[in-house]
mmCIF file of the N, C-alpha and C atoms, coordinates in Angstrom:
data_MODEL
# 
_entry.id   MODEL 
# 
loop_
_atom_site.group_PDB 
_atom_site.id 
_atom_site.type_symbol 
_atom_site.label_atom_id 
_atom_site.label_alt_id 
_atom_site.label_comp_id 
_atom_site.label_asym_id 
_atom_site.label_entity_id 
_atom_site.label_seq_id 
_atom_site.pdbx_PDB_ins_code 
_atom_site.Cartn_x 
_atom_site.Cartn_y 
_atom_site.Cartn_z 
_atom_site.occupancy 
_atom_site.B_iso_or_equiv 
_atom_site.pdbx_formal_charge 
_atom_site.auth_seq_id 
_atom_site.auth_comp_id 
_atom_site.auth_asym_id 
_atom_site.auth_atom_id 
_atom_site.pdbx_PDB_model_num 
ATOM 1   N N  . MET A 1 1  ? 0.849   -1.183 0.000   1.00 0.00 ? 1  MET A N  1 
ATOM 2   C CA . MET A 1 1  ? 0.000   0.000  0.000   1.00 0.00 ? 1  MET A CA 1 
ATOM 3   C C  . MET A 1 1  ? 0.890   1.241  0.000   1.00 0.00 ? 1  MET A C  1 
ATOM 4   N N  . SER A 1 2  ? 0.609   2.169  -0.856  1.00 0.00 ? 2  SER A N  1 
ATOM 5   C CA . SER A 1 2  ? 1.407   3.384  -0.921  1.00 0.00 ? 2  SER A CA 1 
ATOM 6   C C  . SER A 1 2  ? 0.582   4.577  -0.427  1.00 0.00 ? 2  SER A C  1 
ATOM 7   N N  . VAL A 1 3  ? 1.279   5.521  0.130   1.00 0.00 ? 3  VAL A N  1 
ATOM 8   C CA . VAL A 1 3  ? 0.642   6.722  0.664   1.00 0.00 ? 3  VAL A CA 1 
ATOM 9   C C  . VAL A 1 3  ? 1.153   7.917  -0.132  1.00 0.00 ? 3  VAL A C  1 
ATOM 10  N N  . ASP A 1 4  ? 0.231   8.757  -0.571  1.00 0.00 ? 4  ASP A N  1 
ATOM 11  C CA . ASP A 1 4  ? 0.644   9.953  -1.310  1.00 0.00 ? 4  ASP A CA 1 
ATOM 12  C C  . ASP A 1 4  ? 1.504   10.843 -0.438  1.00 0.00 ? 4  ASP A C  1 
ATOM 13  N N  . GLY A 1 5  ? 2.596   11.322 -0.993  1.00 0.00 ? 5  GLY A N  1 
ATOM 14  C CA . GLY A 1 5  ? 3.475   12.224 -0.274  1.00 0.00 ? 5  GLY A CA 1 
ATOM 15  C C  . GLY A 1 5  ? 4.487   11.530 0.613   1.00 0.00 ? 5  GLY A C  1 
ATOM 16  N N  . HIS A 1 6  ? 4.524   10.220 0.553   1.00 0.00 ? 6  HIS A N  1 
ATOM 17  C CA . HIS A 1 6  ? 5.500   9.473  1.356   1.00 0.00 ? 6  HIS A CA 1 
ATOM 18  C C  . HIS A 1 6  ? 6.902   9.758  0.827   1.00 0.00 ? 6  HIS A C  1 
ATOM 19  N N  . PRO A 1 7  ? 7.892   9.947  1.704   1.00 0.00 ? 7  PRO A N  1 
ATOM 20  C CA . PRO A 1 7  ? 9.246   10.301 1.263   1.00 0.00 ? 7  PRO A CA 1 
ATOM 21  C C  . PRO A 1 7  ? 9.861   9.316  0.262   1.00 0.00 ? 7  PRO A C  1 
ATOM 22  N N  . GLY A 1 8  ? 9.526   8.054  0.333   1.00 0.00 ? 8  GLY A N  1 
ATOM 23  C CA . GLY A 1 8  ? 10.103  7.081  -0.583  1.00 0.00 ? 8  GLY A CA 1 
ATOM 24  C C  . GLY A 1 8  ? 9.391   6.989  -1.913  1.00 0.00 ? 8  GLY A C  1 
ATOM 25  N N  . GLN A 1 9  ? 8.277   7.650  -2.060  1.00 0.00 ? 9  GLN A N  1 
ATOM 26  C CA . GLN A 1 9  ? 7.465   7.556  -3.263  1.00 0.00 ? 9  GLN A CA 1 
ATOM 27  C C  . GLN A 1 9  ? 7.732   8.765  -4.168  1.00 0.00 ? 9  GLN A C  1 
ATOM 28  N N  . PRO A 1 10 ? 8.032   8.525  -5.432  1.00 0.00 ? 10 PRO A N  1 
ATOM 29  C CA . PRO A 1 10 ? 8.210   9.675  -6.336  1.00 0.00 ? 10 PRO A CA 1 
ATOM 30  C C  . PRO A 1 10 ? 6.864   10.365 -6.562  1.00 0.00 ? 10 PRO A C  1 
ATOM 31  N N  . THR A 1 11 ? 6.878   11.674 -6.501  1.00 0.00 ? 11 THR A N  1 
ATOM 32  C CA . THR A 1 11 ? 5.643   12.430 -6.699  1.00 0.00 ? 11 THR A CA 1 
ATOM 33  C C  . THR A 1 11 ? 5.807   13.379 -7.873  1.00 0.00 ? 11 THR A C  1 
ATOM 34  N N  . GLU A 1 12 ? 4.717   13.601 -8.552  1.00 0.00 ? 12 GLU A N  1 
ATOM 35  C CA . GLU A 1 12 ? 4.706   14.548 -9.657  1.00 0.00 ? 12 GLU A CA 1 
ATOM 36  C C  . GLU A 1 12 ? 4.258   15.897 -9.100  1.00 0.00 ? 12 GLU A C  1 
ATOM 37  N N  . LYS A 1 13 ? 5.092   16.910 -9.261  1.00 0.00 ? 13 LYS A N  1 
ATOM 38  C CA . LYS A 1 13 ? 4.771   18.229 -8.726  1.00 0.00 ? 13 LYS A CA 1 
ATOM 39  C C  . LYS A 1 13 ? 3.961   19.004 -9.749  1.00 0.00 ? 13 LYS A C  1 
ATOM 40  N N  . LYS A 1 14 ? 2.832   19.522 -9.294  1.00 0.00 ? 14 LYS A N  1 
ATOM 41  C CA . LYS A 1 14 ? 1.990   20.358 -10.146 1.00 0.00 ? 14 LYS A CA 1 
ATOM 42  C C  . LYS A 1 14 ? 2.077   21.780 -9.626  1.00 0.00 ? 14 LYS A C  1 
ATOM 43  N N  . LEU A 1 15 ? 2.544   22.676 -10.455 1.00 0.00 ? 15 LEU A N  1 
ATOM 44  C CA . LEU A 1 15 ? 2.688   24.072 -10.059 1.00 0.00 ? 15 LEU A CA 1 
ATOM 45  C C  . LEU A 1 15 ? 1.415   24.837 -10.356 1.00 0.00 ? 15 LEU A C  1 
ATOM 46  N N  . ILE A 1 16 ? 1.086   25.754 -9.491  1.00 0.00 ? 16 ILE A N  1 
ATOM 47  C CA . ILE A 1 16 ? -0.050  26.637 -9.723  1.00 0.00 ? 16 ILE A CA 1 
ATOM 48  C C  . ILE A 1 16 ? 0.402   27.687 -10.731 1.00 0.00 ? 16 ILE A C  1 
ATOM 49  N N  . PRO A 1 17 ? -0.337  27.855 -11.836 1.00 0.00 ? 17 PRO A N  1 
ATOM 50  C CA . PRO A 1 17 ? 0.121   28.781 -12.877 1.00 0.00 ? 17 PRO A CA 1 
ATOM 51  C C  . PRO A 1 17 ? 0.269   30.225 -12.412 1.00 0.00 ? 17 PRO A C  1 
ATOM 52  N N  . ASN A 1 18 ? -0.648  30.705 -11.595 1.00 0.00 ? 18 ASN A N  1 
ATOM 53  C CA . ASN A 1 18 ? -0.567  32.075 -11.087 1.00 0.00 ? 18 ASN A CA 1 
ATOM 54  C C  . ASN A 1 18 ? -1.023  32.078 -9.632  1.00 0.00 ? 18 ASN A C  1 
ATOM 55  N N  . PRO A 1 19 ? -0.095  31.884 -8.699  1.00 0.00 ? 19 PRO A N  1 
ATOM 56  C CA . PRO A 1 19 ? -0.487  31.748 -7.291  1.00 0.00 ? 19 PRO A CA 1 
ATOM 57  C C  . PRO A 1 19 ? -0.958  33.053 -6.649  1.00 0.00 ? 19 PRO A C  1 
ATOM 58  N N  . PHE A 1 20 ? -0.791  34.171 -7.343  1.00 0.00 ? 20 PHE A N  1 
ATOM 59  C CA . PHE A 1 20 ? -1.153  35.453 -6.750  1.00 0.00 ? 20 PHE A CA 1 
ATOM 60  C C  . PHE A 1 20 ? -2.649  35.571 -6.488  1.00 0.00 ? 20 PHE A C  1 
ATOM 61  N N  . TYR A 1 21 ? -3.482  34.947 -7.324  1.00 0.00 ? 21 TYR A N  1 
ATOM 62  C CA . TYR A 1 21 ? -4.929  34.992 -7.123  1.00 0.00 ? 21 TYR A CA 1 
ATOM 63  C C  . TYR A 1 21 ? -5.316  34.315 -5.813  1.00 0.00 ? 21 TYR A C  1 
ATOM 64  N N  . GLU A 1 22 ? -4.797  33.099 -5.620  1.00 0.00 ? 22 GLU A N  1 
ATOM 65  C CA . GLU A 1 22 ? -5.129  32.347 -4.409  1.00 0.00 ? 22 GLU A CA 1 
ATOM 66  C C  . GLU A 1 22 ? -4.590  33.038 -3.165  1.00 0.00 ? 22 GLU A C  1 
ATOM 67  N N  . LEU A 1 23 ? -3.378  33.558 -3.260  1.00 0.00 ? 23 LEU A N  1 
ATOM 68  C CA . LEU A 1 23 ? -2.776  34.234 -2.111  1.00 0.00 ? 23 LEU A CA 1 
ATOM 69  C C  . LEU A 1 23 ? -3.484  35.552 -1.799  1.00 0.00 ? 23 LEU A C  1 
ATOM 70  N N  . LEU A 1 24 ? -3.973  36.241 -2.821  1.00 0.00 ? 24 LEU A N  1 
ATOM 71  C CA . LEU A 1 24 ? -4.735  37.468 -2.592  1.00 0.00 ? 24 LEU A CA 1 
ATOM 72  C C  . LEU A 1 24 ? -6.023  37.151 -1.847  1.00 0.00 ? 24 LEU A C  1 
ATOM 73  N N  . LEU A 1 25 ? -6.753  36.140 -2.305  1.00 0.00 ? 25 LEU A N  1 
ATOM 74  C CA . LEU A 1 25 ? -7.997  35.765 -1.636  1.00 0.00 ? 25 LEU A CA 1 
ATOM 75  C C  . LEU A 1 25 ? -7.739  35.333 -0.200  1.00 0.00 ? 25 LEU A C  1 
ATOM 76  N N  . TRP A 1 26 ? -6.704  34.548 -0.005  1.00 0.00 ? 26 TRP A N  1 
ATOM 77  C CA . TRP A 1 26 ? -6.366  34.082 1.332   1.00 0.00 ? 26 TRP A CA 1 
ATOM 78  C C  . TRP A 1 26 ? -6.020  35.252 2.251   1.00 0.00 ? 26 TRP A C  1 
ATOM 79  N N  . SER A 1 27 ? -5.239  36.199 1.746   1.00 0.00 ? 27 SER A N  1 
ATOM 80  C CA . SER A 1 27 ? -4.838  37.322 2.590   1.00 0.00 ? 27 SER A CA 1 
ATOM 81  C C  . SER A 1 27 ? -6.017  38.245 2.899   1.00 0.00 ? 27 SER A C  1 
ATOM 82  N N  . VAL A 1 28 ? -6.952  38.385 1.969   1.00 0.00 ? 28 VAL A N  1 
ATOM 83  C CA . VAL A 1 28 ? -8.158  39.181 2.249   1.00 0.00 ? 28 VAL A CA 1 
ATOM 84  C C  . VAL A 1 28 ? -8.987  38.497 3.324   1.00 0.00 ? 28 VAL A C  1 
ATOM 85  N N  . LEU A 1 29 ? -9.180  37.185 3.195   1.00 0.00 ? 29 LEU A N  1 
ATOM 86  C CA . LEU A 1 29 ? -9.989  36.451 4.164   1.00 0.00 ? 29 LEU A CA 1 
ATOM 87  C C  . LEU A 1 29 ? -9.336  36.397 5.543   1.00 0.00 ? 29 LEU A C  1 
ATOM 88  N N  . CYS A 1 30 ? -8.007  36.479 5.588   1.00 0.00 ? 30 CYS A N  1 
ATOM 89  C CA . CYS A 1 30 ? -7.288  36.466 6.870   1.00 0.00 ? 30 CYS A CA 1 
ATOM 90  C C  . CYS A 1 30 ? -7.057  37.864 7.420   1.00 0.00 ? 30 CYS A C  1 
ATOM 91  N N  . ASN A 1 31 ? -7.607  38.886 6.749   1.00 0.00 ? 31 ASN A N  1 
ATOM 92  C CA . ASN A 1 31 ? -7.496  40.275 7.195   1.00 0.00 ? 31 ASN A CA 1 
ATOM 93  C C  . ASN A 1 31 ? -6.037  40.747 7.208   1.00 0.00 ? 31 ASN A C  1 
ATOM 94  N N  . MET A 1 32 ? -5.297  40.359 6.202   1.00 0.00 ? 32 MET A N  1 
ATOM 95  C CA . MET A 1 32 ? -3.891  40.758 6.061   1.00 0.00 ? 32 MET A CA 1 
ATOM 96  C C  . MET A 1 32 ? -3.796  41.731 4.876   1.00 0.00 ? 32 MET A C  1 
ATOM 97  N N  . HIS A 1 33 ? -4.052  42.993 5.163   1.00 0.00 ? 33 HIS A N  1 
ATOM 98  C CA . HIS A 1 33 ? -4.199  43.989 4.107   1.00 0.00 ? 33 HIS A CA 1 
ATOM 99  C C  . HIS A 1 33 ? -2.908  44.265 3.346   1.00 0.00 ? 33 HIS A C  1 
ATOM 100 N N  . GLN A 1 34 ? -1.794  44.331 4.042   1.00 0.00 ? 34 GLN A N  1 
ATOM 101 C CA . GLN A 1 34 ? -0.520  44.610 3.367   1.00 0.00 ? 34 GLN A CA 1 
ATOM 102 C C  . GLN A 1 34 ? -0.149  43.470 2.410   1.00 0.00 ? 34 GLN A C  1 
ATOM 103 N N  . MET A 1 35 ? -0.390  42.249 2.831   1.00 0.00 ? 35 MET A N  1 
ATOM 104 C CA . MET A 1 35 ? -0.089  41.105 1.969   1.00 0.00 ? 35 MET A CA 1 
ATOM 105 C C  . MET A 1 35 ? -1.037  41.083 0.768   1.00 0.00 ? 35 MET A C  1 
ATOM 106 N N  . ALA A 1 36 ? -2.303  41.425 0.992   1.00 0.00 ? 36 ALA A N  1 
ATOM 107 C CA . ALA A 1 36 ? -3.260  41.479 -0.109  1.00 0.00 ? 36 ALA A CA 1 
ATOM 108 C C  . ALA A 1 36 ? -2.815  42.512 -1.145  1.00 0.00 ? 36 ALA A C  1 
ATOM 109 N N  . LEU A 1 37 ? -2.375  43.653 -0.681  1.00 0.00 ? 37 LEU A N  1 
ATOM 110 C CA . LEU A 1 37 ? -1.890  44.692 -1.593  1.00 0.00 ? 37 LEU A CA 1 
ATOM 111 C C  . LEU A 1 37 ? -0.656  44.215 -2.348  1.00 0.00 ? 37 LEU A C  1 
ATOM 112 N N  . PHE A 1 38 ? 0.236   43.530 -1.663  1.00 0.00 ? 38 PHE A N  1 
ATOM 113 C CA . PHE A 1 38 ? 1.446   43.001 -2.283  1.00 0.00 ? 38 PHE A CA 1 
ATOM 114 C C  . PHE A 1 38 ? 1.088   42.001 -3.392  1.00 0.00 ? 38 PHE A C  1 
ATOM 115 N N  . MET A 1 39 ? 0.156   41.097 -3.103  1.00 0.00 ? 39 MET A N  1 
ATOM 116 C CA . MET A 1 39 ? -0.247  40.098 -4.099  1.00 0.00 ? 39 MET A CA 1 
ATOM 117 C C  . MET A 1 39 ? -0.991  40.752 -5.262  1.00 0.00 ? 39 MET A C  1 
ATOM 118 N N  . TRP A 1 40 ? -1.782  41.772 -4.962  1.00 0.00 ? 40 TRP A N  1 
ATOM 119 C CA . TRP A 1 40 ? -2.502  42.476 -6.014  1.00 0.00 ? 40 TRP A CA 1 
ATOM 120 C C  . TRP A 1 40 ? -1.524  43.149 -6.981  1.00 0.00 ? 40 TRP A C  1 
ATOM 121 N N  . GLU A 1 41 ? -0.455  43.732 -6.455  1.00 0.00 ? 41 GLU A N  1 
ATOM 122 C CA . GLU A 1 41 ? 0.539   44.401 -7.293  1.00 0.00 ? 41 GLU A CA 1 
ATOM 123 C C  . GLU A 1 41 ? 1.277   43.413 -8.188  1.00 0.00 ? 41 GLU A C  1 
ATOM 124 N N  . ARG A 1 42 ? 1.450   42.175 -7.721  1.00 0.00 ? 42 ARG A N  1 
ATOM 125 C CA . ARG A 1 42 ? 2.214   41.182 -8.467  1.00 0.00 ? 42 ARG A CA 1 
ATOM 126 C C  . ARG A 1 42 ? 1.390   40.431 -9.504  1.00 0.00 ? 42 ARG A C  1 
ATOM 127 N N  . GLY A 1 43 ? 0.067   40.467 -9.372  1.00 0.00 ? 43 GLY A N  1 
ATOM 128 C CA . GLY A 1 43 ? -0.809  39.728 -10.288 1.00 0.00 ? 43 GLY A CA 1 
ATOM 129 C C  . GLY A 1 43 ? -0.874  40.360 -11.668 1.00 0.00 ? 43 GLY A C  1 
ATOM 130 N N  . SER A 1 44 ? -1.482  39.629 -12.588 1.00 0.00 ? 44 SER A N  1 
ATOM 131 C CA . SER A 1 44 ? -1.544  40.114 -13.963 1.00 0.00 ? 44 SER A CA 1 
ATOM 132 C C  . SER A 1 44 ? -2.861  40.823 -14.276 1.00 0.00 ? 44 SER A C  1 
ATOM 133 N N  . GLU A 1 45 ? -3.960  40.391 -13.700 1.00 0.00 ? 45 GLU A N  1 
ATOM 134 C CA . GLU A 1 45 ? -5.253  41.004 -13.979 1.00 0.00 ? 45 GLU A CA 1 
ATOM 135 C C  . GLU A 1 45 ? -5.675  41.844 -12.772 1.00 0.00 ? 45 GLU A C  1 
ATOM 136 N N  . ASN A 1 46 ? -5.067  43.004 -12.646 1.00 0.00 ? 46 ASN A N  1 
ATOM 137 C CA . ASN A 1 46 ? -5.228  43.829 -11.452 1.00 0.00 ? 46 ASN A CA 1 
ATOM 138 C C  . ASN A 1 46 ? -6.653  44.334 -11.258 1.00 0.00 ? 46 ASN A C  1 
ATOM 139 N N  . LEU A 1 47 ? -7.327  44.695 -12.320 1.00 0.00 ? 47 LEU A N  1 
ATOM 140 C CA . LEU A 1 47 ? -8.683  45.216 -12.188 1.00 0.00 ? 47 LEU A CA 1 
ATOM 141 C C  . LEU A 1 47 ? -9.629  44.137 -11.666 1.00 0.00 ? 47 LEU A C  1 
ATOM 142 N N  . ALA A 1 48 ? -9.561  42.962 -12.245 1.00 0.00 ? 48 ALA A N  1 
ATOM 143 C CA . ALA A 1 48 ? -10.427 41.865 -11.804 1.00 0.00 ? 48 ALA A CA 1 
ATOM 144 C C  . ALA A 1 48 ? -10.123 41.487 -10.361 1.00 0.00 ? 48 ALA A C  1 
ATOM 145 N N  . MET A 1 49 ? -8.850  41.437 -10.015 1.00 0.00 ? 49 MET A N  1 
ATOM 146 C CA . MET A 1 49 ? -8.458  41.089 -8.649  1.00 0.00 ? 49 MET A CA 1 
ATOM 147 C C  . MET A 1 49 ? -8.938  42.149 -7.658  1.00 0.00 ? 49 MET A C  1 
ATOM 148 N N  . ALA A 1 50 ? -8.865  43.412 -8.046  1.00 0.00 ? 50 ALA A N  1 
ATOM 149 C CA . ALA A 1 50 ? -9.321  44.499 -7.171  1.00 0.00 ? 50 ALA A CA 1 
ATOM 150 C C  . ALA A 1 50 ? -10.829 44.436 -6.961  1.00 0.00 ? 50 ALA A C  1 
ATOM 151 N N  . LEU A 1 51 ? -11.577 44.106 -8.015  1.00 0.00 ? 51 LEU A N  1 
ATOM 152 C CA . LEU A 1 51 ? -13.025 43.995 -7.882  1.00 0.00 ? 51 LEU A CA 1 
ATOM 153 C C  . LEU A 1 51 ? -13.421 42.850 -6.951  1.00 0.00 ? 51 LEU A C  1 
ATOM 154 N N  . VAL A 1 52 ? -12.748 41.721 -7.092  1.00 0.00 ? 52 VAL A N  1 
ATOM 155 C CA . VAL A 1 52 ? -13.043 40.572 -6.232  1.00 0.00 ? 52 VAL A CA 1 
ATOM 156 C C  . VAL A 1 52 ? -12.686 40.886 -4.779  1.00 0.00 ? 52 VAL A C  1 
ATOM 157 N N  . ALA A 1 53 ? -11.512 41.467 -4.566  1.00 0.00 ? 53 ALA A N  1 
ATOM 158 C CA . ALA A 1 53 ? -11.084 41.798 -3.204  1.00 0.00 ? 53 ALA A CA 1 
ATOM 159 C C  . ALA A 1 53 ? -12.023 42.836 -2.583  1.00 0.00 ? 53 ALA A C  1 
ATOM 160 N N  . GLY A 1 54 ? -12.419 43.832 -3.351  1.00 0.00 ? 54 GLY A N  1 
ATOM 161 C CA . GLY A 1 54 ? -13.339 44.844 -2.851  1.00 0.00 ? 54 GLY A CA 1 
ATOM 162 C C  . GLY A 1 54 ? -14.680 44.257 -2.461  1.00 0.00 ? 54 GLY A C  1 
ATOM 163 N N  . LYS A 1 55 ? -15.183 43.354 -3.283  1.00 0.00 ? 55 LYS A N  1 
ATOM 164 C CA . LYS A 1 55 ? -16.452 42.685 -2.983  1.00 0.00 ? 55 LYS A CA 1 
ATOM 165 C C  . LYS A 1 55 ? -16.326 41.851 -1.715  1.00 0.00 ? 55 LYS A C  1 
ATOM 166 N N  . LEU A 1 56 ? -15.217 41.149 -1.569  1.00 0.00 ? 56 LEU A N  1 
ATOM 167 C CA . LEU A 1 56 ? -15.002 40.362 -0.354  1.00 0.00 ? 56 LEU A CA 1 
ATOM 168 C C  . LEU A 1 56 ? -14.948 41.256 0.877   1.00 0.00 ? 56 LEU A C  1 
ATOM 169 N N  . TYR A 1 57 ? -14.213 42.371 0.791   1.00 0.00 ? 57 TYR A N  1 
ATOM 170 C CA . TYR A 1 57 ? -14.125 43.294 1.926   1.00 0.00 ? 57 TYR A CA 1 
ATOM 171 C C  . TYR A 1 57 ? -15.506 43.836 2.306   1.00 0.00 ? 57 TYR A C  1 
ATOM 172 N N  . LYS A 1 58 ? -16.315 44.196 1.315   1.00 0.00 ? 58 LYS A N  1 
ATOM 173 C CA . LYS A 1 58 ? -17.651 44.714 1.604   1.00 0.00 ? 58 LYS A CA 1 
ATOM 174 C C  . LYS A 1 58 ? -18.526 43.656 2.265   1.00 0.00 ? 58 LYS A C  1 
ATOM 175 N N  . ASP A 1 59 ? -18.491 42.429 1.733   1.00 0.00 ? 59 ASP A N  1 
ATOM 176 C CA . ASP A 1 59 ? -19.315 41.365 2.305   1.00 0.00 ? 59 ASP A CA 1 
ATOM 177 C C  . ASP A 1 59 ? -18.848 40.975 3.706   1.00 0.00 ? 59 ASP A C  1 
ATOM 178 N N  . ILE A 1 60 ? -17.550 40.938 3.903   1.00 0.00 ? 60 ILE A N  1 
ATOM 179 C CA . ILE A 1 60 ? -17.031 40.635 5.242   1.00 0.00 ? 60 ILE A CA 1 
ATOM 180 C C  . ILE A 1 60 ? -17.438 41.744 6.208   1.00 0.00 ? 60 ILE A C  1 
ATOM 181 N N  . GLY A 1 61 ? -17.390 42.995 5.744   1.00 0.00 ? 61 GLY A N  1 
ATOM 182 C CA . GLY A 1 61 ? -17.810 44.116 6.583   1.00 0.00 ? 61 GLY A CA 1 
ATOM 183 C C  . GLY A 1 61 ? -19.277 44.011 6.984   1.00 0.00 ? 61 GLY A C  1 
ATOM 184 N N  . LYS A 1 62 ? -20.131 43.579 6.043   1.00 0.00 ? 62 LYS A N  1 
ATOM 185 C CA . LYS A 1 62 ? -21.550 43.401 6.360   1.00 0.00 ? 62 LYS A CA 1 
ATOM 186 C C  . LYS A 1 62 ? -21.741 42.296 7.389   1.00 0.00 ? 62 LYS A C  1 
ATOM 187 N N  . LEU A 1 63 ? -21.002 41.204 7.225   1.00 0.00 ? 63 LEU A N  1 
ATOM 188 C CA . LEU A 1 63 ? -21.112 40.102 8.186   1.00 0.00 ? 63 LEU A CA 1 
ATOM 189 C C  . LEU A 1 63 ? -20.605 40.513 9.567   1.00 0.00 ? 63 LEU A C  1 
ATOM 190 N N  . MET A 1 64 ? -19.516 41.280 9.575   1.00 0.00 ? 64 MET A N  1 
ATOM 191 C CA . MET A 1 64 ? -18.954 41.720 10.857  1.00 0.00 ? 64 MET A CA 1 
ATOM 192 C C  . MET A 1 64 ? -19.872 42.714 11.543  1.00 0.00 ? 64 MET A C  1 
ATOM 193 N N  . LYS A 1 65 ? -20.632 43.471 10.772  1.00 0.00 ? 65 LYS A N  1 
ATOM 194 C CA . LYS A 1 65 ? -21.546 44.448 11.352  1.00 0.00 ? 65 LYS A CA 1 
ATOM 195 C C  . LYS A 1 65 ? -22.630 43.748 12.176  1.00 0.00 ? 65 LYS A C  1 
ATOM 196 N N  . GLN A 1 66 ? -23.006 42.546 11.758  1.00 0.00 ? 66 GLN A N  1 
ATOM 197 C CA . GLN A 1 66 ? -24.012 41.784 12.482  1.00 0.00 ? 66 GLN A CA 1 
ATOM 198 C C  . GLN A 1 66 ? -23.470 41.252 13.806  1.00 0.00 ? 66 GLN A C  1 
ATOM 199 N N  . ASP A 1 67 ? -22.156 41.082 13.896  1.00 0.00 ? 67 ASP A N  1 
ATOM 200 C CA . ASP A 1 67 ? -21.536 40.546 15.103  1.00 0.00 ? 67 ASP A CA 1 
ATOM 201 C C  . ASP A 1 67 ? -21.028 41.713 15.946  1.00 0.00 ? 67 ASP A C  1 
ATOM 202 N N  . ASP A 1 68 ? -21.631 41.931 17.107  1.00 0.00 ? 68 ASP A N  1 
ATOM 203 C CA . ASP A 1 68 ? -21.286 43.074 17.960  1.00 0.00 ? 68 ASP A CA 1 
ATOM 204 C C  . ASP A 1 68 ? -19.873 42.993 18.518  1.00 0.00 ? 68 ASP A C  1 
ATOM 205 N N  . ALA A 1 69 ? -19.341 41.802 18.713  1.00 0.00 ? 69 ALA A N  1 
ATOM 206 C CA . ALA A 1 69 ? -18.024 41.643 19.325  1.00 0.00 ? 69 ALA A CA 1 
ATOM 207 C C  . ALA A 1 69 ? -16.907 42.156 18.426  1.00 0.00 ? 69 ALA A C  1 
ATOM 208 N N  . LYS A 1 70 ? -17.133 42.181 17.127  1.00 0.00 ? 70 LYS A N  1 
ATOM 209 C CA . LYS A 1 70 ? -16.075 42.580 16.207  1.00 0.00 ? 70 LYS A CA 1 
ATOM 210 C C  . LYS A 1 70 ? -16.450 43.844 15.451  1.00 0.00 ? 70 LYS A C  1 
ATOM 211 N N  . ALA A 1 71 ? -17.181 44.715 16.038  1.00 0.00 ? 71 ALA A N  1 
ATOM 212 C CA . ALA A 1 71 ? -17.665 45.919 15.371  1.00 0.00 ? 71 ALA A CA 1 
ATOM 213 C C  . ALA A 1 71 ? -16.534 46.878 15.016  1.00 0.00 ? 71 ALA A C  1 
ATOM 214 N N  . ASP A 1 72 ? -15.442 46.867 15.765  1.00 0.00 ? 72 ASP A N  1 
ATOM 215 C CA . ASP A 1 72 ? -14.345 47.783 15.494  1.00 0.00 ? 72 ASP A CA 1 
ATOM 216 C C  . ASP A 1 72 ? -13.633 47.460 14.193  1.00 0.00 ? 72 ASP A C  1 
ATOM 217 N N  . VAL A 1 73 ? -13.694 46.230 13.736  1.00 0.00 ? 73 VAL A N  1 
ATOM 218 C CA . VAL A 1 73 ? -13.025 45.818 12.502  1.00 0.00 ? 73 VAL A CA 1 
ATOM 219 C C  . VAL A 1 73 ? -13.855 46.206 11.283  1.00 0.00 ? 73 VAL A C  1 
ATOM 220 N N  . THR A 1 74 ? -15.155 46.385 11.461  1.00 0.00 ? 74 THR A N  1 
ATOM 221 C CA . THR A 1 74 ? -16.053 46.659 10.346  1.00 0.00 ? 74 THR A CA 1 
ATOM 222 C C  . THR A 1 74 ? -15.661 47.916 9.594   1.00 0.00 ? 74 THR A C  1 
ATOM 223 N N  . GLU A 1 75 ? -15.387 48.990 10.287  1.00 0.00 ? 75 GLU A N  1 
ATOM 224 C CA . GLU A 1 75 ? -15.015 50.245 9.638   1.00 0.00 ? 75 GLU A CA 1 
ATOM 225 C C  . GLU A 1 75 ? -13.684 50.105 8.904   1.00 0.00 ? 75 GLU A C  1 
ATOM 226 N N  . GLU A 1 76 ? -12.771 49.355 9.471   1.00 0.00 ? 76 GLU A N  1 
ATOM 227 C CA . GLU A 1 76 ? -11.488 49.128 8.813   1.00 0.00 ? 76 GLU A CA 1 
ATOM 228 C C  . GLU A 1 76 ? -11.671 48.358 7.507   1.00 0.00 ? 76 GLU A C  1 
ATOM 229 N N  . LEU A 1 77 ? -12.537 47.350 7.505   1.00 0.00 ? 77 LEU A N  1 
ATOM 230 C CA . LEU A 1 77 ? -12.794 46.569 6.292   1.00 0.00 ? 77 LEU A CA 1 
ATOM 231 C C  . LEU A 1 77 ? -13.465 47.431 5.229   1.00 0.00 ? 77 LEU A C  1 
ATOM 232 N N  . LYS A 1 78 ? -14.389 48.271 5.627   1.00 0.00 ? 78 LYS A N  1 
ATOM 233 C CA . LYS A 1 78 ? -15.045 49.163 4.678   1.00 0.00 ? 78 LYS A CA 1 
ATOM 234 C C  . LYS A 1 78 ? -14.051 50.138 4.059   1.00 0.00 ? 78 LYS A C  1 
ATOM 235 N N  . ALA A 1 79 ? -13.115 50.610 4.864   1.00 0.00 ? 79 ALA A N  1 
ATOM 236 C CA . ALA A 1 79 ? -12.093 51.533 4.357   1.00 0.00 ? 79 ALA A CA 1 
ATOM 237 C C  . ALA A 1 79 ? -11.210 50.866 3.319   1.00 0.00 ? 79 ALA A C  1 
ATOM 238 N N  . HIS A 1 80 ? -10.861 49.600 3.541   1.00 0.00 ? 80 HIS A N  1 
ATOM 239 C CA . HIS A 1 80 ? -10.026 48.889 2.579   1.00 0.00 ? 80 HIS A CA 1 
ATOM 240 C C  . HIS A 1 80 ? -10.810 48.549 1.307   1.00 0.00 ? 80 HIS A C  1 
ATOM 241 N N  . ALA A 1 81 ? -12.123 48.416 1.390   1.00 0.00 ? 81 ALA A N  1 
ATOM 242 C CA . ALA A 1 81 ? -12.924 48.133 0.218   1.00 0.00 ? 81 ALA A CA 1 
ATOM 243 C C  . ALA A 1 81 ? -12.963 49.326 -0.724  1.00 0.00 ? 81 ALA A C  1 
ATOM 244 N N  . GLU A 1 82 ? -12.863 50.516 -0.159  1.00 0.00 ? 82 GLU A N  1 
ATOM 245 C CA . GLU A 1 82 ? -12.900 51.727 -0.987  1.00 0.00 ? 82 GLU A CA 1 
ATOM 246 C C  . GLU A 1 82 ? -11.531 52.015 -1.499  1.00 0.00 ? 82 GLU A C  1 
# 
């Protein structure tokens, strides 16, 4: 029986063609604004990436507004969406 990723087993590495999209989404969802900006600058389709990130920031801000414990973050998320 073989296990994927086992040190003795040869593995075929699949590279992500443009990792900036995934890293941008991850950094937006983790509230890491500087990293999101860094990934946005490095990507190829900046307008599309900015629209997606802005939409995520707005939706996260709406969700955070419903939660009273995290109300201080809501204004910050709205500011980054603009």
